[in-house]
N, C-alpha and C positions, 0 to 999 in steps of 0.2 A: 407729421413725418418723423419727428424726433421720438415720439412715443413708440412708433412701430420699430424704429431702429433699436431702441432700448429693449423692447420685447424680443426682437430677433437675436440680439447679442446675448440676452439672458438664456434664451432657448438653446442657442449654439453652445454656450458655455456648459450648460447642463448636459447636453448630449455628447459633447466633445471630450469631456473628462473621461479618462480611462478608468474603468472600474476594476479593482483588484479582486480576485477571487478570495472568498473566505478560506482561511486555512482549515485543513481537514484535521479532525481530532482522531488520532490513531490509538489512543490509550485504550487498552482493553485486551481481551483474549478472543482469539479467532480460530476457526477451523476451516480448512480448505473445502470448498463446496464444489468448485468446478475449475477446470483448466482448459483453455483453448489456445491453440497454436496455429500459425500459418506455415509452420515448417512441414516438410514432407512427411515425417514420422516422428512420434515421440515414444513409440514402443507400447507395450501392453501391460507393463508391470503396475500393480496396484500401489498407489501412493496415498499416505495419510500425513497431513501436515497441520500442526498447531502453532500459532503465533501468539506472542504476548508482547505488547508495547507498553512501557511505563512512561510516566510524565517526566522522568529525569533523563530521557533519551537512551534508555537501555532497551534491548530486545532479547527475547528468548525464542528459539524455534526448535520444534521437535518434529523430526521427519522419519517416517517408517516406509521402507520400500518392500513390497511383497509381504511376506509373513514374518519378517524379522522383527527386531527390536527397534525402538525409537533412538535416533541419534540426535543428541542435543547440540545446538549451536547458540552461542551468546555473543553479544557485542553491543555496539552503539549505533544509533541511527540519527539522521538529520532530515528534517522536512523543510524545504524552502520552496515557497510558492507552489505547493502541491506536487513537488518532485522529491521523491524519497530516495535516499542513498544511505549506505551504512558500511561499517567495518566489523569484521568478526573479532573476537577477543584475541585472536592470533595477530591482528594488525592488518590482515588481508582485506582489501576492499571487496564488496559484493561484485559479482560479475556484471551487473547492470544497474541502472537506476529505474525507478518506477514512477509513472504518473498515477496519482492517488485520487480516488473519489469514494464517497461514503454516503450511505443513508442510515436510517436508524438501526438496521440489523445487518447490513452488508458492507464489506470493504472490498473495493476493486483495485487491483494493482495491474497496470499495463506497462510492459517494458518501454523505456524511454530512451531514445527518441523513435525507435523503430516501430513500436506498436505490434510486434509479431506475436507476442504472448500475453494473455490476460488470465489472471488468477482472481477468482472471486471467493471471498471468505465470509462466513456467517459468524455472528457474535455467539460465542459459546465458551463456557468455562472449561479450562483444561482439566480433564478428569484425572483422578489419582492413578488410574490404571495406565495412563501414558507416563506419568512421572515415575512410576514403579517399574516400568519396562524399558529403561534406557540402558545404553552401554557406553 
């Protein structure tokens, strides 16, 4: 009986321990591949977004709406238990936090805690044509 009790306690301990998720590695350059929203409408304007995350907690974002030029945004980010938040270089906080997941070539950001918007980025180097076309 004692033998079975020890096996039970060992199995219970093994399965009862809370497993923590592996942290996501954001470092790299990314291009927006898709955007989904549960909102009524997001409009029809064409959007092109490029992101760069560095290992020292810095980010760069280049966003182009329509046929205009790219607008640069820079600042810092924090990733805690796969929840991403950040501040722009002006000191303003991002409008939302994001739950992050990643595979080899895709980075998925889902607004947290609502889950109303999902942005999927693919790994891609930011081309010089983006960096030369900012205002």
